[in-house]
Backbone as a chain_set.jsonl record, in Angstrom:
{"seq": "MIPPDGPDGTEMPDVVTPDAPGLVLLVWDAPNVDMGLGSILGGRPTAVYRPRFDALGRWLLGYAAELSVTTNDTLEAEATVFTNIVPGTSDNVRPWVEALRNVGFAVFAKPKTSEDSDVDDDMLEHIDRRAESGRLAGIVVASADGQAFREPLEELADEVPVTVIGFREHATWAVQHDTITFLDLEDIPGVFREPLPRVSLENLPDEGAWLQPLRPLTALLNSR", "coords": {"N": [[-29.885, 89.857, 298.937], [-29.83, 87.476, 300.551], [-31.5, 84.539, 301.011], [-35.04, 84.039, 302.214], [-35.416, 82.331, 305.475], [-36.852, 79.853, 307.434], [-38.498, 78.956, 309.939], [-36.447, 77.425, 311.441], [-34.544, 77.498, 311.012], [-33.661, 75.883, 307.982], [-34.17, 76.624, 304.658], [-36.33, 78.465, 302.92], [-38.453, 77.286, 300.565], [-39.2, 78.407, 297.365], [-41.348, 80.894, 296.098], [-42.924, 81.738, 293.853], [-44.19, 84.033, 292.343], [-46.427, 86.605, 289.663], [-45.062, 88.593, 288.732], [-41.81, 88.112, 290.369], [-39.322, 89.305, 290.183], [-35.702, 88.116, 288.436], [-33.307, 85.823, 288.738], [-30.399, 86.361, 289.752], [-27.303, 83.579, 290.802], [-25.172, 82.715, 292.772], [-22.678, 80.744, 293.515], [-20.444, 79.413, 295.704], [-17.974, 77.623, 296.194], [-16.688, 76.703, 299.315], [-14.936, 75.504, 300.359], [-13.222, 73.788, 297.853], [-12.639, 76.126, 297.289], [-10.786, 77.251, 299.234], [-9.162, 75.08, 298.923], [-8.082, 74.69, 296.297], [-6.994, 77.611, 297.153], [-5.146, 77.893, 298.814], [-2.97, 75.384, 297.342], [-1.508, 77.487, 295.637], [-0.493, 78.951, 297.318], [0.654, 77.514, 298.185], [1.126, 77.059, 301.349], [-1.749, 78.054, 304.294], [-3.637, 80.486, 304.214], [-2.543, 83.488, 304.531], [-4.133, 87.187, 306.371], [-3.97, 88.332, 304.028], [-4.55, 87.303, 301.545], [-6.901, 86.989, 301.725], [-9.849, 86.153, 300.334], [-12.16, 88.916, 299.442], [-15.093, 89.616, 300.373], [-16.923, 91.29, 300.613], [-15.917, 92.789, 298.518], [-16.747, 91.103, 296.55], [-19.454, 91.067, 296.514], [-19.855, 93.81, 295.613], [-19.375, 92.643, 292.878], [-20.68, 90.556, 292.092], [-23.361, 92.158, 292.427], [-22.913, 93.705, 290.153], [-22.401, 92.89, 288.179], [-25.62, 91.012, 287.528], [-26.794, 93.739, 287.584], [-26.382, 93.729, 284.663], [-26.576, 92.043, 283.294], [-29.807, 92.533, 283.928], [-29.856, 94.503, 281.761], [-29.547, 93.607, 279.364], [-31.208, 91.092, 279.232], [-33.503, 93.434, 279.535], [-35.454, 92.874, 281.872], [-35.891, 92.902, 285.035], [-33.492, 92.091, 287.784], [-32.603, 89.824, 290.133], [-29.82, 89.897, 292.66], [-28.773, 86.599, 293.994], [-26.739, 85.793, 297.173], [-24.43, 83.158, 298.256], [-22.36, 81.304, 300.232], [-21.646, 78.391, 301.044], [-19.685, 75.278, 302.901], [-17.646, 73.875, 304.547], [-17.993, 72.411, 308.789], [-15.451, 71.667, 311.041], [-14.777, 69.881, 313.548], [-14.854, 71.418, 317.029], [-13.839, 73.848, 315.693], [-15.18, 75.999, 316.06], [-15.677, 78.514, 316.899], [-13.606, 79.809, 316.211], [-14.174, 79.721, 313.29], [-16.597, 81.179, 313.737], [-16.354, 84.003, 313.253], [-15.116, 85.146, 310.608], [-18.163, 83.544, 309.648], [-20.36, 85.238, 310.729], [-19.223, 87.922, 309.464], [-18.94, 87.213, 306.898], [-22.161, 87.044, 306.654], [-23.192, 89.629, 307.658], [-22.015, 90.827, 305.766], [-24.017, 90.298, 303.705], [-24.556, 87.848, 302.458], [-25.868, 84.917, 302.451], [-24.772, 81.63, 303.786], [-24.268, 78.482, 303.89], [-23.571, 76.273, 306.205], [-21.721, 73.278, 307.172], [-21.092, 70.259, 309.2], [-17.89, 68.707, 309.397], [-17.808, 65.262, 309.145], [-16.592, 63.377, 308.028], [-14.592, 62.299, 305.114], [-16.196, 62.334, 303.461], [-17.785, 63.447, 303.017], [-18.719, 66.892, 302.619], [-19.667, 69.36, 300.64], [-20.691, 69.559, 298.004], [-22.855, 68.018, 297.452], [-24.739, 69.39, 298.357], [-25.132, 71.919, 297.81], [-25.544, 71.164, 294.817], [-28.166, 70.85, 294.75], [-29.116, 73.264, 295.871], [-29.089, 74.92, 293.956], [-30.184, 73.465, 291.818], [-32.972, 73.314, 293.396], [-33.482, 76.383, 292.698], [-33.12, 76.573, 290.131], [-35.63, 75.109, 289.454], [-37.896, 76.829, 290.182], [-37.835, 79.204, 288.651], [-37.635, 81.436, 288.257], [-34.804, 81.265, 287.783], [-31.787, 83.588, 286.516], [-29.004, 83.38, 286.142], [-26.026, 82.126, 286.208], [-23.451, 81.574, 288.86], [-20.718, 79.9, 289.858], [-18.003, 79.619, 291.703], [-15.551, 78.147, 292.541], [-12.279, 75.866, 292.851], [-11.859, 74.899, 290.938], [-14.158, 73.637, 289.316], [-14.797, 71.285, 288.472], [-16.58, 69.729, 289.781], [-19.328, 70.879, 289.849], [-19.322, 70.674, 286.483], [-20.968, 68.882, 285.069], [-24.265, 69.791, 285.252], [-23.578, 72.266, 285.01], [-23.4, 72.709, 282.537], [-25.811, 71.652, 281.534], [-27.708, 73.488, 282.532], [-26.428, 76.239, 280.92], [-27.702, 75.86, 278.606], [-30.417, 77.748, 278.71], [-29.906, 79.386, 280.267], [-26.671, 82.144, 281.061], [-23.928, 80.555, 282.32], [-21.607, 81.629, 284.65], [-18.229, 80.458, 285.866], [-16.147, 80.241, 288.001], [-12.903, 80.697, 289.385], [-9.657, 79.671, 289.728], [-7.541, 79.627, 286.905], [-5.391, 78.219, 286.905], [-6.523, 75.636, 287.822], [-9.126, 74.979, 287.1], [-8.834, 74.397, 283.526], [-10.489, 73.476, 282.119], [-12.927, 74.763, 281.914], [-11.982, 77.228, 281.116], [-11.781, 76.639, 278.857], [-14.409, 76.269, 277.776], [-17.58, 76.502, 275.568], [-19.29, 77.217, 275.674], [-19.832, 78.177, 278.806], [-18.603, 80.783, 280.488], [-15.402, 81.586, 281.883], [-13.577, 83.183, 284.549], [-11.126, 84.243, 286.266], [-10.284, 84.893, 289.543], [-8.926, 86.112, 290.69], [-9.153, 87.83, 288.642], [-10.991, 89.701, 289.12], [-12.44, 92.688, 290.268], [-10.383, 94.172, 293.134], [-10.883, 91.913, 295.297], [-8.372, 90.503, 296.015], [-5.943, 92.019, 298.7], [-3.302, 91.937, 297.613], [-1.399, 90.958, 295.098], [-1.38, 87.469, 293.597], [0.514, 84.87, 294.661], [1.586, 83.107, 291.753], [2.59, 80.851, 290.35], [3.085, 78.442, 287.411], [3.278, 75.733, 285.567], [3.174, 76.921, 283.057], [4.562, 79.188, 283.325], [6.815, 79.324, 284.693], [9.289, 79.77, 286.516], [13.552, 80.767, 285.237], [14.561, 79.914, 287.28], [13.208, 77.112, 288.163], [10.816, 76.689, 290.091], [9.221, 75.417, 293.177], [6.109, 73.844, 293.417], [3.629, 73.071, 295.479], [1.55, 70.42, 297.308], [-1.506, 69.378, 296.935], [-2.822, 68.574, 298.861], [-2.036, 66.886, 302.449], [-0.076, 64.135, 302.514], [0.131, 62.376, 304.078], [-3.036, 62.437, 304.284], [-3.938, 59.824, 302.605], [-3.82, 58.053, 304.791], [-6.976, 58.065, 305.021], [-8.079, 57.752, 302.95], [-8.219, 54.975, 302.547]], "CA": [[-29.386, 89.134, 298.895], [-30.211, 86.305, 301.162], [-32.796, 83.904, 301.148], [-35.291, 83.985, 303.888], [-35.496, 81.816, 305.859], [-37.211, 79.468, 308.122], [-38.001, 79.251, 312.039], [-35.569, 76.698, 311.97], [-33.199, 77.865, 309.715], [-33.502, 75.66, 307.199], [-34.064, 77.626, 303.37], [-37.879, 78.385, 302.842], [-39.26, 77.444, 299.519], [-39.296, 79.539, 296.41], [-43.067, 81.327, 296.802], [-43.471, 82.468, 292.682], [-45.117, 85.285, 291.865], [-46.042, 86.823, 288.344], [-43.842, 90.209, 289.125], [-41.165, 87.951, 290.872], [-37.643, 89.442, 289.361], [-35.338, 87.077, 287.924], [-32.605, 85.447, 289.782], [-28.836, 85.72, 289.734], [-27.154, 82.982, 291.894], [-24.074, 82.92, 293.274], [-23.011, 79.35, 295.343], [-19.383, 79.098, 296.361], [-18.01, 76.595, 297.195], [-15.557, 77.0, 300.81], [-13.602, 74.28, 300.773], [-12.457, 73.861, 296.832], [-11.372, 77.338, 296.234], [-9.236, 76.905, 300.27], [-7.827, 74.189, 298.371], [-6.577, 75.54, 295.109], [-6.016, 78.949, 297.492], [-3.672, 76.496, 299.305], [-2.336, 74.623, 296.673], [-0.984, 78.002, 294.97], [0.453, 80.03, 298.221], [1.976, 76.743, 299.012], [-0.246, 76.979, 302.855], [-2.38, 78.743, 304.273], [-3.824, 82.086, 303.074], [-2.917, 84.681, 305.861], [-5.029, 87.96, 305.66], [-3.238, 89.377, 303.286], [-4.386, 87.137, 300.631], [-8.188, 85.793, 301.896], [-10.879, 86.703, 299.186], [-12.356, 90.57, 299.819], [-16.191, 88.847, 300.009], [-17.556, 92.896, 300.015], [-15.79, 93.156, 296.88], [-17.517, 89.569, 295.295], [-20.731, 90.834, 296.24], [-19.742, 94.37, 294.732], [-18.789, 92.61, 291.657], [-22.063, 89.796, 291.514], [-24.7, 93.308, 291.864], [-23.237, 95.185, 288.907], [-23.183, 91.588, 286.73], [-26.947, 91.453, 287.69], [-27.273, 94.368, 286.684], [-25.359, 94.233, 283.419], [-27.636, 91.207, 282.589], [-30.777, 93.435, 283.202], [-30.0, 95.283, 281.058], [-28.87, 92.612, 278.209], [-32.73, 90.831, 279.384], [-34.779, 94.225, 279.043], [-35.662, 92.299, 282.859], [-35.235, 93.122, 286.345], [-33.039, 90.882, 288.191], [-31.499, 90.002, 291.951], [-28.692, 88.394, 293.204], [-28.826, 86.51, 295.696], [-25.555, 84.579, 297.208], [-24.619, 82.165, 299.558], [-21.169, 80.551, 300.765], [-21.079, 77.01, 301.414], [-18.977, 75.209, 303.81], [-17.776, 72.597, 306.57], [-17.522, 72.98, 309.842], [-15.039, 70.553, 310.936], [-16.082, 69.476, 314.846], [-13.772, 72.035, 317.511], [-13.157, 74.762, 315.403], [-16.581, 76.992, 315.668], [-15.318, 79.544, 317.367], [-13.067, 79.76, 315.61], [-14.904, 80.702, 312.07], [-17.98, 81.693, 313.17], [-16.198, 85.871, 313.531], [-16.089, 84.316, 309.52], [-19.041, 83.236, 309.184], [-20.944, 86.418, 310.726], [-19.319, 88.402, 308.485], [-20.014, 86.692, 305.816], [-23.944, 87.227, 306.812], [-22.983, 90.614, 307.03], [-21.968, 91.598, 303.528], [-25.166, 90.444, 301.994], [-23.897, 86.414, 301.432], [-25.96, 83.057, 303.518], [-24.389, 80.923, 304.36], [-24.808, 77.125, 304.563], [-22.355, 74.832, 307.189], [-22.123, 71.505, 307.701], [-19.796, 69.378, 309.987], [-17.161, 67.946, 308.902], [-17.801, 63.736, 309.532], [-15.876, 62.081, 307.178], [-13.861, 62.432, 303.897], [-17.494, 62.127, 302.497], [-19.656, 64.979, 304.478], [-18.373, 67.548, 301.629], [-20.763, 69.982, 300.414], [-21.579, 69.016, 296.457], [-24.12, 68.022, 296.887], [-25.711, 70.371, 298.955], [-24.648, 72.928, 296.429], [-26.123, 71.523, 293.287], [-29.617, 70.895, 295.803], [-28.96, 74.591, 296.204], [-29.288, 75.25, 291.834], [-32.059, 73.381, 291.889], [-33.969, 74.127, 293.824], [-33.5, 77.199, 292.023], [-33.658, 76.066, 288.469], [-36.717, 74.71, 288.825], [-37.931, 78.302, 290.481], [-38.517, 79.41, 287.102], [-36.594, 82.751, 288.206], [-33.713, 82.07, 287.267], [-31.772, 83.753, 285.041], [-27.502, 83.97, 285.227], [-25.769, 81.153, 287.456], [-22.335, 82.29, 289.185], [-20.146, 79.069, 290.515], [-16.65, 79.549, 292.974], [-14.905, 76.746, 293.0], [-11.112, 76.619, 292.304], [-11.586, 73.354, 289.531], [-15.352, 73.408, 289.427], [-15.025, 69.69, 288.056], [-18.287, 68.628, 289.891], [-20.324, 70.983, 288.924], [-19.707, 70.264, 285.471], [-22.435, 68.178, 283.558], [-24.563, 70.804, 285.482], [-23.312, 74.133, 284.386], [-23.407, 72.817, 280.915], [-26.806, 72.226, 281.228], [-28.061, 74.853, 282.42], [-25.819, 76.704, 280.172], [-28.564, 75.942, 276.764], [-31.352, 77.974, 279.576], [-29.403, 80.67, 281.265], [-25.813, 82.691, 281.388], [-23.124, 80.266, 283.45], [-19.545, 81.005, 285.035], [-17.372, 79.556, 286.274], [-15.306, 81.305, 289.029], [-12.046, 79.546, 289.646], [-8.285, 79.324, 289.251], [-6.973, 78.802, 285.81], [-4.38, 76.486, 287.402], [-6.719, 74.499, 287.637], [-10.157, 75.105, 285.589], [-9.078, 74.128, 282.339], [-12.277, 72.517, 280.773], [-14.421, 75.714, 281.578], [-10.924, 78.417, 280.251], [-11.65, 76.603, 277.278], [-15.936, 75.834, 277.169], [-17.761, 76.817, 274.611], [-20.731, 77.999, 276.469], [-19.662, 78.681, 280.135], [-17.674, 81.609, 280.668], [-15.041, 81.54, 282.221], [-14.121, 84.064, 285.303], [-10.48, 84.282, 286.884], [-10.765, 84.968, 291.152], [-8.03, 87.401, 291.038], [-10.062, 89.383, 287.94], [-12.463, 90.654, 289.91], [-11.279, 93.557, 291.463], [-10.276, 94.246, 295.137], [-11.202, 90.432, 296.07], [-7.569, 89.921, 297.396], [-5.517, 92.602, 298.595], [-2.418, 91.173, 297.439], [-1.191, 89.596, 293.725], [-1.201, 86.049, 293.716], [1.793, 84.616, 294.328], [1.025, 82.331, 291.314], [3.183, 79.771, 289.887], [2.549, 77.407, 287.472], [3.897, 75.235, 284.407], [3.381, 77.825, 281.535], [4.939, 81.006, 282.875], [7.982, 79.326, 285.21], [10.934, 81.074, 286.489], [13.959, 80.126, 284.846], [15.365, 78.914, 288.315], [12.543, 76.375, 288.694], [9.278, 76.588, 291.41], [8.145, 74.85, 293.341], [4.629, 73.223, 293.628], [3.273, 72.478, 296.971], [1.296, 69.032, 297.563], [-2.58, 70.004, 297.276], [-2.858, 68.208, 299.966], [-0.623, 66.713, 302.638], [0.449, 62.71, 302.486], [-1.445, 61.632, 304.777], [-4.997, 62.079, 304.132], [-3.773, 58.737, 302.328], [-4.344, 57.326, 305.598], [-7.889, 57.746, 305.34], [-9.012, 57.111, 301.708], [-8.532, 53.327, 301.933]], "C": [[-28.83, 87.695, 299.664], [-31.44, 85.656, 301.241], [-33.766, 83.832, 302.253], [-35.43, 82.548, 304.313], [-36.11, 81.439, 306.968], [-37.476, 79.589, 309.777], [-37.008, 78.168, 312.683], [-34.21, 76.887, 311.407], [-32.432, 77.805, 308.558], [-34.234, 77.469, 305.542], [-35.574, 77.69, 303.24], [-37.142, 78.164, 300.865], [-39.074, 78.802, 298.23], [-40.746, 79.809, 296.64], [-42.507, 82.43, 295.344], [-44.26, 83.135, 292.135], [-45.015, 86.027, 289.887], [-45.099, 87.24, 288.416], [-43.01, 89.897, 289.401], [-39.697, 88.437, 290.142], [-36.828, 88.415, 289.674], [-33.966, 86.626, 289.203], [-31.466, 85.765, 289.605], [-28.314, 85.322, 290.606], [-26.071, 82.636, 292.075], [-24.003, 81.73, 294.337], [-20.792, 79.872, 295.156], [-18.997, 78.763, 297.461], [-16.829, 76.618, 297.711], [-14.52, 76.461, 300.682], [-13.062, 74.401, 298.981], [-12.361, 75.618, 296.553], [-10.397, 77.772, 298.155], [-8.444, 76.281, 299.353], [-6.833, 74.204, 297.375], [-6.188, 77.308, 295.718], [-4.775, 78.328, 297.803], [-2.38, 76.478, 298.691], [-1.363, 76.161, 295.519], [0.071, 79.423, 295.482], [1.909, 79.416, 298.365], [1.571, 76.43, 300.922], [-0.789, 77.556, 303.044], [-2.802, 80.156, 304.588], [-3.401, 82.966, 304.682], [-3.963, 86.196, 305.05], [-5.464, 88.501, 304.79], [-4.176, 88.503, 301.641], [-5.347, 86.416, 300.856], [-8.886, 86.98, 301.079], [-11.274, 87.847, 300.272], [-13.991, 89.859, 299.787], [-17.528, 90.449, 299.587], [-16.979, 92.833, 298.314], [-16.646, 92.342, 295.729], [-18.724, 90.165, 295.244], [-21.407, 92.231, 295.469], [-20.059, 94.124, 292.706], [-20.137, 91.886, 291.039], [-23.211, 91.303, 291.777], [-24.396, 93.472, 290.585], [-22.907, 93.397, 287.538], [-24.131, 91.13, 286.518], [-27.63, 92.369, 286.935], [-26.716, 94.577, 285.066], [-26.332, 93.164, 282.845], [-28.77, 91.707, 282.414], [-31.343, 94.058, 282.072], [-29.773, 94.44, 279.23], [-30.423, 91.586, 278.386], [-33.123, 91.444, 278.864], [-35.422, 93.724, 280.87], [-35.356, 93.462, 284.204], [-34.998, 92.064, 287.364], [-32.799, 91.376, 289.606], [-30.823, 88.995, 291.999], [-28.961, 88.303, 294.698], [-26.963, 85.168, 295.57], [-25.302, 83.814, 297.831], [-23.203, 81.573, 299.032], [-21.346, 79.29, 301.42], [-20.356, 76.371, 301.786], [-18.82, 74.425, 304.849], [-17.091, 73.146, 307.683], [-16.378, 71.579, 310.642], [-14.741, 71.078, 312.791], [-14.752, 70.468, 316.218], [-13.289, 73.406, 317.353], [-13.962, 75.953, 315.399], [-15.949, 78.132, 315.57], [-14.57, 80.624, 316.278], [-12.986, 80.545, 313.988], [-15.864, 81.151, 311.987], [-17.549, 83.694, 313.434], [-16.586, 85.493, 311.621], [-17.342, 84.491, 308.548], [-20.131, 84.776, 309.353], [-20.585, 87.922, 310.14], [-19.408, 88.936, 306.887], [-21.803, 86.782, 305.314], [-23.389, 88.842, 306.717], [-22.737, 91.833, 306.03], [-23.223, 91.364, 302.599], [-25.031, 89.024, 302.059], [-25.269, 85.353, 302.715], [-24.714, 82.504, 303.506], [-25.1, 79.273, 304.761], [-23.82, 76.474, 304.915], [-23.083, 73.571, 307.714], [-20.725, 70.288, 308.214], [-19.306, 68.708, 309.113], [-16.19, 66.358, 309.339], [-17.199, 63.865, 309.657], [-15.738, 62.973, 306.432], [-15.834, 62.877, 303.158], [-19.276, 62.554, 302.863], [-19.226, 66.138, 303.855], [-19.673, 68.068, 301.51], [-21.267, 70.221, 298.767], [-22.308, 69.227, 296.033], [-25.079, 68.349, 297.285], [-25.687, 71.768, 297.627], [-24.968, 73.354, 294.984], [-27.725, 71.296, 294.069], [-30.103, 72.327, 295.283], [-29.343, 75.532, 295.105], [-29.95, 74.872, 291.362], [-33.007, 73.522, 291.706], [-35.103, 75.632, 292.798], [-33.994, 77.762, 290.824], [-34.913, 76.12, 288.178], [-38.117, 75.607, 289.495], [-38.548, 78.558, 289.572], [-38.028, 80.172, 287.36], [-35.558, 82.707, 287.486], [-32.637, 82.361, 286.109], [-30.506, 83.784, 284.571], [-27.647, 82.637, 286.851], [-24.538, 81.532, 287.505], [-21.447, 80.525, 289.972], [-18.88, 79.096, 290.862], [-16.67, 78.348, 293.223], [-13.529, 76.767, 292.105], [-11.095, 75.375, 291.166], [-13.48, 73.655, 288.669], [-15.832, 72.119, 288.338], [-16.653, 69.121, 288.352], [-19.002, 69.401, 289.708], [-20.884, 71.031, 286.732], [-20.926, 69.69, 284.672], [-23.456, 68.87, 284.069], [-25.018, 71.827, 285.326], [-23.921, 73.53, 283.442], [-24.965, 72.298, 280.188], [-27.622, 72.872, 281.386], [-27.893, 75.84, 281.784], [-26.57, 76.595, 278.968], [-29.607, 77.05, 277.767], [-30.135, 79.822, 280.175], [-27.629, 80.834, 281.282], [-25.26, 81.961, 282.337], [-21.504, 80.38, 283.924], [-19.54, 81.19, 285.552], [-16.059, 80.743, 286.787], [-13.922, 80.282, 290.025], [-10.633, 79.988, 289.964], [-7.232, 79.073, 288.095], [-6.167, 77.676, 285.574], [-5.701, 75.863, 287.075], [-8.069, 74.16, 287.458], [-10.042, 74.386, 284.519], [-9.781, 74.444, 281.178], [-12.687, 73.914, 281.259], [-13.039, 76.675, 281.45], [-11.179, 77.924, 279.259], [-12.861, 75.94, 277.02], [-15.826, 76.387, 276.535], [-18.593, 77.932, 275.163], [-20.477, 78.589, 277.811], [-18.284, 79.43, 280.31], [-16.843, 81.703, 282.616], [-14.158, 82.86, 283.393], [-12.544, 83.85, 286.34], [-10.891, 84.973, 288.399], [-9.858, 86.185, 291.039], [-8.162, 88.261, 289.709], [-10.101, 89.799, 288.61], [-11.124, 91.863, 290.991], [-11.656, 93.918, 293.055], [-10.577, 93.102, 295.892], [-9.56, 90.33, 296.957], [-6.612, 91.736, 296.683], [-3.782, 92.943, 298.263], [-2.117, 90.813, 295.998], [-1.289, 88.002, 294.465], [0.027, 86.1, 293.77], [1.662, 82.949, 292.582], [2.374, 81.603, 290.261], [2.557, 78.379, 289.161], [3.132, 76.871, 285.66], [4.706, 75.671, 283.13], [4.318, 78.991, 282.248], [5.905, 80.395, 284.63], [8.871, 79.731, 284.731], [12.003, 80.071, 285.344], [14.737, 78.94, 285.887], [14.732, 78.169, 288.66], [12.006, 76.988, 289.998], [9.083, 75.5, 291.839], [6.421, 74.115, 293.873], [4.529, 71.974, 294.692], [2.688, 71.479, 296.41], [-0.076, 69.706, 297.401], [-3.073, 69.447, 298.352], [-2.226, 67.162, 301.241], [-0.681, 64.918, 302.312], [0.031, 61.775, 303.406], [-2.695, 61.388, 304.85], [-4.454, 60.778, 302.808], [-4.018, 57.987, 303.054], [-5.734, 57.367, 305.519], [-8.486, 57.91, 304.462], [-9.186, 55.574, 301.395], [-10.081, 52.964, 301.876]], "O": [[-27.799, 87.056, 299.449], [-32.439, 86.303, 301.558], [-33.274, 83.536, 303.342], [-35.55, 81.659, 303.47], [-36.175, 82.336, 307.809], [-36.786, 80.183, 310.606], [-36.765, 77.989, 313.876], [-33.107, 76.35, 311.511], [-31.519, 78.471, 308.071], [-34.521, 78.664, 305.621], [-36.075, 76.617, 303.574], [-36.15, 78.546, 300.245], [-38.832, 79.983, 298.478], [-41.382, 79.018, 297.337], [-41.92, 83.502, 295.494], [-45.093, 82.664, 291.361], [-44.052, 85.993, 289.121], [-44.089, 86.561, 288.229], [-42.234, 90.816, 289.142], [-39.097, 87.564, 289.515], [-36.909, 87.788, 290.73], [-33.844, 87.132, 290.318], [-31.249, 84.978, 288.684], [-28.361, 86.055, 291.594], [-25.807, 81.889, 291.133], [-24.641, 81.549, 295.374], [-20.28, 80.679, 294.38], [-19.158, 79.002, 298.658], [-15.845, 76.574, 296.973], [-13.368, 76.859, 300.857], [-12.326, 75.381, 298.872], [-11.966, 76.093, 295.489], [-9.444, 78.551, 298.15], [-7.339, 76.671, 298.974], [-5.625, 73.973, 297.321], [-5.449, 78.093, 295.124], [-3.702, 78.282, 297.201], [-1.303, 77.001, 298.976], [-0.588, 75.746, 294.658], [0.783, 80.259, 294.926], [3.076, 79.784, 298.501], [1.938, 75.39, 301.469], [-0.919, 78.279, 302.056], [-2.089, 80.855, 305.307], [-4.062, 82.905, 305.719], [-4.357, 86.33, 303.892], [-6.559, 88.996, 304.522], [-4.371, 89.253, 300.685], [-5.262, 85.247, 300.478], [-8.669, 88.191, 301.088], [-10.957, 87.872, 301.461], [-14.056, 89.391, 298.651], [-18.449, 90.589, 298.783], [-17.613, 92.84, 297.259], [-17.045, 92.661, 294.609], [-19.337, 90.039, 294.184], [-22.523, 92.308, 294.954], [-20.544, 94.797, 291.797], [-20.677, 92.237, 289.989], [-24.062, 91.266, 290.888], [-25.303, 93.436, 289.753], [-23.263, 93.176, 286.38], [-24.183, 90.611, 285.403], [-28.522, 92.241, 286.096], [-26.738, 95.666, 284.493], [-26.917, 93.505, 281.817], [-29.24, 91.681, 281.277], [-32.464, 94.184, 281.578], [-29.929, 95.013, 278.151], [-30.785, 91.307, 277.243], [-33.445, 91.103, 277.726], [-36.118, 94.692, 281.178], [-34.748, 94.533, 284.2], [-35.865, 91.302, 287.792], [-32.768, 92.49, 290.129], [-30.927, 87.815, 291.663], [-29.169, 88.96, 295.718], [-26.422, 84.407, 294.768], [-26.368, 83.448, 298.325], [-22.903, 81.388, 297.853], [-21.09, 79.324, 302.624], [-19.517, 76.49, 300.893], [-19.561, 74.261, 305.819], [-16.136, 73.919, 307.753], [-16.885, 70.457, 310.644], [-14.56, 72.226, 313.197], [-13.631, 69.961, 316.177], [-12.66, 74.077, 318.171], [-13.539, 76.936, 314.79], [-15.664, 78.725, 314.53], [-14.86, 81.714, 315.785], [-12.243, 81.433, 313.57], [-16.378, 81.564, 310.947], [-18.424, 84.503, 313.747], [-17.736, 85.499, 311.182], [-17.573, 85.064, 307.483], [-20.604, 85.334, 308.363], [-21.334, 88.892, 310.248], [-19.648, 89.911, 306.175], [-22.405, 86.66, 304.247], [-23.167, 89.246, 305.575], [-23.051, 92.985, 305.728], [-23.514, 91.797, 301.484], [-25.894, 88.747, 301.227], [-25.081, 85.452, 303.928], [-23.69, 83.1, 303.172], [-26.005, 78.965, 305.536], [-23.076, 76.019, 304.046], [-24.107, 73.123, 308.232], [-19.786, 69.765, 307.614], [-19.903, 68.156, 308.189], [-15.014, 66.134, 309.625], [-16.647, 64.3, 310.668], [-16.244, 64.092, 306.515], [-16.209, 63.797, 302.431], [-20.49, 62.358, 302.933], [-19.295, 66.953, 304.775], [-20.664, 67.556, 302.031], [-22.151, 71.021, 298.463], [-22.726, 69.898, 295.089], [-26.19, 67.952, 296.932], [-26.48, 72.168, 296.774], [-24.926, 74.37, 294.291], [-28.509, 72.013, 293.447], [-31.072, 72.569, 294.564], [-29.805, 76.662, 295.263], [-30.567, 75.45, 290.468], [-33.779, 73.731, 290.77], [-36.268, 75.849, 292.462], [-34.725, 78.694, 290.489], [-35.453, 76.723, 287.25], [-39.249, 75.146, 289.347], [-39.739, 78.263, 289.467], [-37.211, 80.167, 286.44], [-35.195, 83.59, 286.709], [-32.527, 81.701, 285.076], [-30.242, 84.015, 283.391], [-28.433, 82.362, 287.758], [-24.093, 81.913, 286.423], [-22.143, 80.197, 290.933], [-18.312, 78.327, 290.086], [-17.439, 77.629, 293.861], [-13.433, 77.363, 291.033], [-10.018, 75.107, 290.633], [-13.651, 73.83, 287.462], [-16.848, 72.03, 287.649], [-17.488, 68.501, 287.692], [-19.938, 68.829, 289.15], [-21.898, 71.234, 286.065], [-21.604, 70.203, 283.781], [-24.247, 68.767, 283.131], [-26.139, 72.332, 285.385], [-25.13, 73.751, 283.385], [-25.317, 72.393, 279.012], [-28.459, 73.025, 280.497], [-28.839, 76.628, 281.747], [-26.103, 77.305, 278.077], [-29.533, 77.832, 276.819], [-30.091, 81.051, 280.228], [-27.05, 79.769, 281.497], [-25.699, 82.251, 283.45], [-20.555, 79.627, 283.708], [-20.3, 81.916, 286.193], [-15.4, 81.617, 286.224], [-14.038, 79.496, 290.965], [-10.662, 80.98, 290.692], [-6.211, 78.415, 288.294], [-6.096, 76.753, 284.763], [-5.886, 75.584, 285.891], [-8.32, 72.97, 287.65], [-10.985, 73.631, 284.283], [-9.801, 75.076, 280.122], [-12.856, 74.365, 280.126], [-13.333, 77.253, 282.496], [-10.87, 78.654, 278.317], [-12.802, 75.045, 276.177], [-14.783, 76.99, 276.278], [-18.521, 79.158, 275.077], [-21.013, 79.689, 277.945], [-17.168, 78.91, 280.29], [-17.274, 81.801, 283.765], [-14.155, 83.867, 282.684], [-12.81, 83.198, 287.349], [-11.923, 85.643, 288.369], [-10.309, 87.274, 291.393], [-7.458, 89.261, 289.569], [-9.163, 90.498, 288.993], [-10.1, 91.92, 291.672], [-12.653, 93.929, 293.777], [-10.559, 93.2, 297.119], [-9.473, 90.143, 298.171], [-6.511, 92.32, 295.604], [-3.182, 93.962, 298.604], [-3.026, 90.048, 295.674], [-1.256, 87.662, 295.647], [0.729, 86.953, 293.227], [1.713, 81.778, 292.956], [2.918, 82.325, 289.426], [1.884, 77.512, 289.717], [3.311, 77.681, 284.751], [5.735, 75.379, 282.522], [4.823, 79.761, 281.431], [5.645, 81.028, 285.654], [9.323, 80.002, 283.619], [11.624, 79.056, 284.761], [15.221, 77.828, 285.672], [15.117, 77.877, 289.792], [12.668, 77.654, 290.793], [8.785, 74.554, 291.111], [6.011, 74.198, 295.031], [4.934, 70.817, 294.811], [2.931, 71.265, 295.222], [0.031, 70.877, 297.766], [-4.003, 70.095, 298.831], [-1.725, 66.252, 300.58], [-1.708, 64.618, 301.703], [-0.329, 60.601, 303.328], [-3.321, 60.437, 305.32], [-4.881, 61.235, 301.748], [-4.497, 56.957, 302.578], [-6.079, 56.37, 306.153], [-9.64, 58.268, 304.698], [-9.861, 55.018, 300.528], [-10.441, 51.859, 301.472]]}, "num_chains": 1, "name": "protein.A"}
């Protein structure tokens, strides 16, 4: 499930042979998923509410197997987590990154040096490379809302099955889409140890509920 790496750690280009199997690709937008999860929880997730990537990997393998039967072709699964690393936090993040790699996920890590140094463009480039290889048989994007990938995913949906994994509270466009399948992250068996304490405008309790900010107010000082 991990693409081969070059000697400098960069991703090697696809080498397509006549008998190369098709590819079911999953890309995980860690900053965006974390933001969506934080807004549901009202704060930083504890261990109980952190997604289990072994469960996600098993789901992906099962999904690739289903597509193999549907297409009557042999398909491989590949998964990559894209994340930002804030300077000075590498020691805290390293165990998580190593755990992902041990499960079978590749990790693309990028320093978070400014508001513009996110990983959206890197994810899109990765998807484009796999699409251009001619092997892409299915694409799964895990993002809280998936808005940054809407247009390219709609184009890909004309050729291969496209799934967006996220949170229904944030990804209304994908929930209602005609050609893109939406899967709520919590609906994947075993991804969360405990049910998420979800509250939305559609399921408010009679006594009301607090909806926490999606980012700190001080972020306004950095967006001028």
